[in-house]
Backbone bond lengths (Angstrom), bond angles and torsions (degrees), N, CA, C in turn:
res aa  C-N    CA-C-N  psi(-1)  N-CA   C-N-CA  omega(-1)  CA-C   N-CA-C  phi
1 M - - - 1.457 - - 1.541 108.42 -
2 G 1.275 119.78 141.01 1.480 125.41 179.58 1.548 111.00 -76.56
3 S 1.279 115.81 165.72 1.391 119.74 -179.35 1.592 111.14 -74.96
4 Y 1.325 118.50 151.66 1.435 121.67 179.73 1.505 108.85 -59.26
5 S 1.337 120.38 -42.65 1.410 121.13 -177.15 1.517 114.82 -61.92
6 A 1.314 114.53 -25.46 1.488 117.67 177.13 1.490 110.74 -76.38
7 L 1.321 119.48 -19.39 1.432 119.93 179.62 1.522 112.61 -92.48
8 V 1.337 118.61 -19.37 1.484 123.46 178.37 1.540 109.58 -113.67
9 P 1.321 117.08 107.99 1.440 121.01 -175.66 1.499 114.71 -60.19
10 E 1.276 120.07 -30.76 1.494 124.52 178.48 1.529 109.82 -137.74
11 P 1.292 117.40 152.08 1.437 121.11 179.71 1.504 111.61 -56.43
12 L 1.276 115.73 142.81 1.470 118.65 177.74 1.483 111.31 -81.30
13 V 1.318 122.28 -22.79 1.388 128.82 -177.86 1.556 110.93 -129.28
14 V 1.227 118.50 133.41 1.471 122.48 179.67 1.544 112.16 -129.75
15 A 1.334 114.58 153.38 1.473 120.50 177.82 1.566 105.91 -110.96
16 A 1.302 116.24 -177.42 1.408 122.55 179.50 1.518 116.95 -47.79
17 A 1.372 112.66 -46.09 1.413 118.20 -178.37 1.479 115.02 -62.52
18 E 1.290 115.62 -39.11 1.455 122.59 174.05 1.536 112.72 -65.54
19 I 1.309 116.16 -44.51 1.405 122.38 174.59 1.497 113.31 -54.27
20 G 1.294 118.04 -44.42 1.429 122.91 175.56 1.516 111.76 -60.19
21 Q 1.284 116.82 -44.90 1.458 121.85 176.21 1.565 114.05 -62.88
22 M 1.337 111.81 -44.85 1.482 116.93 178.14 1.509 113.36 -58.38
23 L 1.354 115.50 -42.48 1.466 123.70 -172.23 1.554 113.86 -96.86
24 G 1.322 114.23 -6.61 1.512 117.75 177.77 1.510 111.15 74.73
25 L 1.358 116.71 32.94 1.466 122.21 -176.54 1.483 111.94 -116.65
26 G 1.361 113.66 155.43 1.432 121.91 173.82 1.538 111.90 -79.08
27 R 1.363 114.10 169.27 1.424 119.90 -176.46 1.618 111.73 -58.50
28 T 1.292 116.82 -44.72 1.465 122.42 -178.44 1.549 110.99 -60.04
29 R 1.303 116.09 -46.31 1.422 120.81 -177.15 1.558 108.61 -69.16
30 V 1.254 120.69 -40.05 1.510 124.46 177.40 1.509 108.74 -59.09
31 H 1.339 118.25 -42.75 1.499 116.94 -179.69 1.527 111.58 -73.17
32 M 1.285 118.37 -27.25 1.442 121.19 171.55 1.531 111.04 -63.63
33 L 1.362 115.88 -48.10 1.484 119.87 177.92 1.513 111.15 -60.99
34 I 1.319 118.45 -42.02 1.492 121.31 -175.05 1.515 109.31 -57.59
35 N 1.340 117.49 -31.64 1.418 121.70 -171.76 1.566 108.46 -92.64
36 D 1.345 121.09 -3.41 1.380 125.31 176.11 1.525 111.21 -71.07
37 V 1.310 117.95 138.56 1.453 118.90 179.42 1.460 115.90 -64.94
38 D 1.340 118.82 -22.01 1.517 123.20 -179.69 1.537 109.43 -85.22
39 F 1.315 120.25 -8.99 1.490 121.25 177.50 1.466 111.39 -76.08
40 P 1.364 118.86 143.18 1.474 118.91 -179.57 1.510 111.58 -62.91
41 P 1.343 117.66 146.60 1.440 117.05 177.56 1.518 111.45 -75.59
42 P 1.403 114.29 153.79 1.458 114.16 -179.86 1.551 107.71 -71.75
43 I 1.390 113.45 156.77 1.465 117.31 179.80 1.494 111.81 -85.07
44 A 1.409 115.24 -19.51 1.466 122.87 179.88 1.442 110.79 -159.99
45 E 1.364 113.38 157.44 1.467 118.78 170.82 1.578 105.59 -121.03
46 L 1.305 115.32 112.32 1.396 119.11 -178.55 1.593 110.70 -102.67
47 R 1.230 118.84 177.05 1.445 120.89 -178.65 1.518 110.78 -59.62
48 V 1.330 118.05 -30.51 1.474 120.10 178.59 1.549 112.58 -85.65
49 G 1.327 118.23 -7.79 1.463 121.87 176.77 1.520 110.49 133.85
50 K 1.302 111.82 -170.42 1.458 120.97 -179.23 1.492 113.55 -78.91
51 V 1.309 117.05 147.66 1.538 118.63 177.51 1.518 107.68 -133.68
52 W 1.340 114.37 148.43 1.438 124.53 -178.64 1.467 110.54 -120.75
53 L 1.331 120.52 156.36 1.435 123.52 168.88 1.486 109.78 -72.50
54 Y 1.261 117.68 135.76 1.513 124.46 178.05 1.522 109.22 -53.62
55 A 1.301 116.12 -48.19 1.446 120.18 -176.87 1.488 112.09 -61.93
56 D 1.359 121.61 -34.43 1.478 125.37 175.67 1.621 109.38 -61.99
57 I 1.316 117.21 -43.27 1.388 119.59 -178.36 1.528 110.45 -72.58
58 E 1.277 117.50 -37.72 1.465 123.34 175.04 1.560 109.57 -59.70
59 A 1.333 116.17 -44.39 1.477 122.35 178.25 1.518 108.96 -62.57
60 Y 1.279 116.71 -46.53 1.477 122.62 178.83 1.449 111.58 -55.99
61 A 1.324 117.54 -46.70 1.427 125.22 -178.66 1.570 108.61 -62.29
62 A 1.281 118.09 -44.48 1.456 121.84 178.82 1.498 110.55 -64.23
63 R 1.309 117.60 -44.15 1.536 122.28 179.23 1.545 110.17 -61.48
64 T 1.265 118.09 -36.78 1.464 123.15 -175.91 1.527 113.14 -96.07
65 G 1.290 117.17 -0.35 1.467 120.17 175.66 1.555 112.86 75.58
66 R 1.344 116.75 21.48 1.430 119.60 177.38 1.551 112.10 -88.94
67 P 1.296 116.58 142.01 1.467 115.38 171.08 1.460 113.91 -73.36
68 V 1.367 116.72 152.53 1.387 122.84 179.44 1.574 107.75 -111.89
69 Y 1.290 119.16 125.15 1.448 125.35 -177.32 1.525 108.10 -99.22
70 P 1.299 119.24 144.48 1.483 120.76 178.88 1.550 109.96 -67.87
71 L 1.276 113.93 148.23 1.420 120.36 179.06 1.548 109.66 -83.91
72 A 1.305 115.77 133.96 1.477 118.16 -178.70 1.543 105.00 -82.33
73 G 1.396 114.18 144.07 1.533 117.11 -178.36 1.384 107.53 -78.47
């Protein structure tokens, strides 16, 4: 059986650091976006912080005209 990561081209869930990488933004700007009313809500808040669906961030980027950069493994 192959690895799960080989079956899923992008992570299903991302945190602030991955959002910054996806949108090409620094930490401060990401946290500003996260607090914006137009930004998608997180799907959960874990001990390590809030997490979002990758697809929600991708849709947000498309809606706002932002490019999406691939996540480095």
